[in-house]
C-alpha positions as CSV (number, residue, x, y, z in Angstrom):
1,M,77.5,78.9,105.9
2,N,80.6,77.0,104.4
3,P,84.0,78.0,105.6
4,S,84.9,80.0,102.3
5,E,81.9,82.2,102.6
6,L,82.6,82.8,106.2
7,I,86.2,84.0,105.4
8,D,84.9,86.0,102.6
9,D,82.4,87.7,104.9
10,I,85.0,88.4,107.5
11,V,87.2,90.0,104.9
12,R,84.5,92.0,103.6
13,R,83.5,93.2,107.1
14,L,87.1,94.2,108.1
15,G,87.5,96.0,104.9
16,E,84.3,98.0,105.8
17,L,85.5,98.6,109.2
18,K,89.0,99.8,108.0
19,A,87.3,102.2,105.6
20,K,85.5,103.8,108.5
21,T,88.4,104.3,110.8
22,P,90.4,107.5,111.0
23,A,93.5,105.6,109.7
24,A,91.7,105.4,106.2
25,D,91.2,109.2,106.2
26,F,94.8,109.7,107.4
27,E,96.1,107.5,104.5
28,K,93.9,109.3,102.0
29,N,95.1,112.7,103.1
30,A,98.6,111.6,103.4
31,R,98.5,110.3,99.8
32,A,97.0,113.6,98.5
33,L,99.7,115.5,100.4
34,M,102.5,113.5,99.2
35,S,101.3,113.6,95.5
36,S,101.0,117.3,95.8
37,L,104.5,117.8,97.1
38,F,106.1,115.3,94.6
39,A,104.2,117.3,91.7
40,R,105.8,120.6,92.9
41,M,109.2,119.0,93.2
42,N,109.0,118.3,89.4
43,L,110.2,114.6,90.0
44,V,110.3,112.3,87.3
45,T,108.5,109.0,86.7
46,R,110.3,105.7,87.0
47,E,109.7,105.1,83.3
48,E,111.5,108.5,82.5
49,F,114.4,107.5,84.8
50,D,114.8,104.1,83.2
51,A,114.7,105.6,80.0
52,Q,117.6,108.1,80.9
53,V,119.6,105.1,82.5
54,K,119.5,103.4,79.2
55,V,120.5,106.5,77.2
56,L,123.4,107.0,79.7
57,A,124.5,103.5,79.4
58,R,124.6,103.7,75.6
59,T,126.4,107.1,75.8
60,R,129.2,105.6,78.1
61,E,129.6,102.6,75.7
62,K,129.9,104.8,72.8
63,L,132.5,106.9,74.7
64,M,134.5,104.1,75.7
65,E,134.5,102.9,72.1
66,L,135.8,106.4,70.8
67,E,138.4,106.6,73.6
68,A,139.5,103.2,72.4
69,R,139.8,104.2,68.8
70,L,141.6,107.4,69.8
71,A,144.3,105.5,71.9
72,E,144.8,103.3,68.7
73,R,145.3,106.1,66.6
74,D,147.8,107.7,69.1
75,K,149.7,104.4,69.1
76,A,149.8,104.2,65.3
77,G,150.8,107.9,65.0
78,R,153.9,107.4,67.3
C-alpha cells in the first residue's frame, strides 16, 4: 500500500469512527435544535440582511443629497 492510499484509508476510518460516536449524534441533534429555534425567532438570512444594508446605504446617500440641496436653497433664499 502506498502512502497516499494509507492516508486515505486512515481518513476514511477516522470518519467512520466519528460517525459512530455520541459526538456525532450530539452535533446532529444540536443542529436540529438550533435550526428549530432560529426558525421560530423569524431571523433573516444573510442574503436578506445584505440586501437591506445596500438599500439603507442608498437611502442614506439620497438623504444626504437632499439635505445638501435643501441647505443650498436655504442659502440662496437668504
